C-alpha positions in Angstrom: -234.4 49.7 12.7 -233.3 52.2 15.1 -234.6 55.8 14.6 -231.8 58.5 14.4 -232.1 61.1 17.2 -232.5 63.8 14.4 -235.4 62.1 12.9 -236.9 62.0 16.6 -236.6 65.5 17.1 -238.3 66.4 13.6 -241.2 64.0 14.4 -241.7 65.8 17.9 -241.4 69.1 16.0 -243.6 68.4 13.1 -245.6 65.1 13.9 -248.8 66.9 14.5 -248.8 68.7 11.2 -247.9 65.2 9.5 -250.8 63.6 11.1 -253.1 66.3 10.1 -252.1 66.2 6.5 -252.3 62.4 6.6 -255.8 62.7 8.0 -256.8 65.2 5.2 -255.4 62.7 2.5 -257.1 59.7 4.1 -260.6 61.1 4.9 -261.3 63.2 2.1 -261.5 66.4 4.6 -259.6 69.6 4.7 -257.7 71.7 2.4 -255.6 69.1 0.5 -258.5 66.4 0.6 -258.5 66.2 -3.3 -254.6 66.1 -3.6 -252.4 63.4 -4.4 -249.6 62.7 -1.5 -246.7 64.6 -3.3 -248.8 67.9 -4.1 -250.3 67.8 -0.5 -246.7 67.6 1.0 -245.3 70.1 -1.4 -247.9 72.7 -1.0 -248.3 72.3 2.8 -244.6 72.7 3.2 -244.6 75.7 0.8 -247.5 77.4 2.6 -245.2 77.1 6.0 -242.4 78.9 4.1 -244.8 81.5 2.4 -246.5 82.2 5.8 -243.2 82.7 7.7 -242.1 85.1 5.2 -245.2 86.9 5.0 -245.0 87.2 8.8 -241.3 88.2 9.2 -239.9 89.2 5.7 -242.0 92.3 5.0 -244.9 93.2 2.8 -243.4 92.0 -0.3 -243.9 88.5 0.6 -247.6 88.9 1.0 -248.2 90.6 -2.5 -248.1 87.1 -4.4 -247.8 83.6 -3.8 -244.8 83.3 -6.3 -242.2 82.2 -3.7 -244.8 79.7 -2.4 -245.5 78.3 -5.8 -241.6 78.1 -6.6 -241.0 76.2 -3.5 -243.8 73.8 -4.1 -242.6 73.2 -7.6 -239.0 72.6 -6.2 -240.3 70.2 -3.5 -242.5 68.1 -6.2 -239.4 68.0 -8.6 -237.5 66.3 -5.7 -240.3 64.1 -4.8 -241.1 63.0 -8.3 -237.4 61.7 -8.6 -237.8 59.3 -5.6 -238.9 56.0 -6.9 -240.6 54.9 -3.5 -242.6 58.0 -3.4 -244.3 56.6 -6.6 -245.9 53.5 -4.4 -249.4 54.7 -3.8 -249.9 51.7 -1.5 -248.1 53.5 1.4 -249.9 55.1 4.0 
């Protein structure tokens, strides 16, 4: 299968972070070492959103992790609706 250019650009941009997360899940080391794949993906992505907002949206974003947790829950809802995400033999 030919990989779309957009996907290649996103792999180039985020590939190292994806490899780090995969390593954490596989090795049992790191922040998400005890998480299942969906939770690790959701909370790692939400942490990025929260960190960005904390740096650039003002002090209000730093006061709580509400936005981070809501973003993670939304991502989890999407991932739980995708049938192939239920296949734990991937990796």
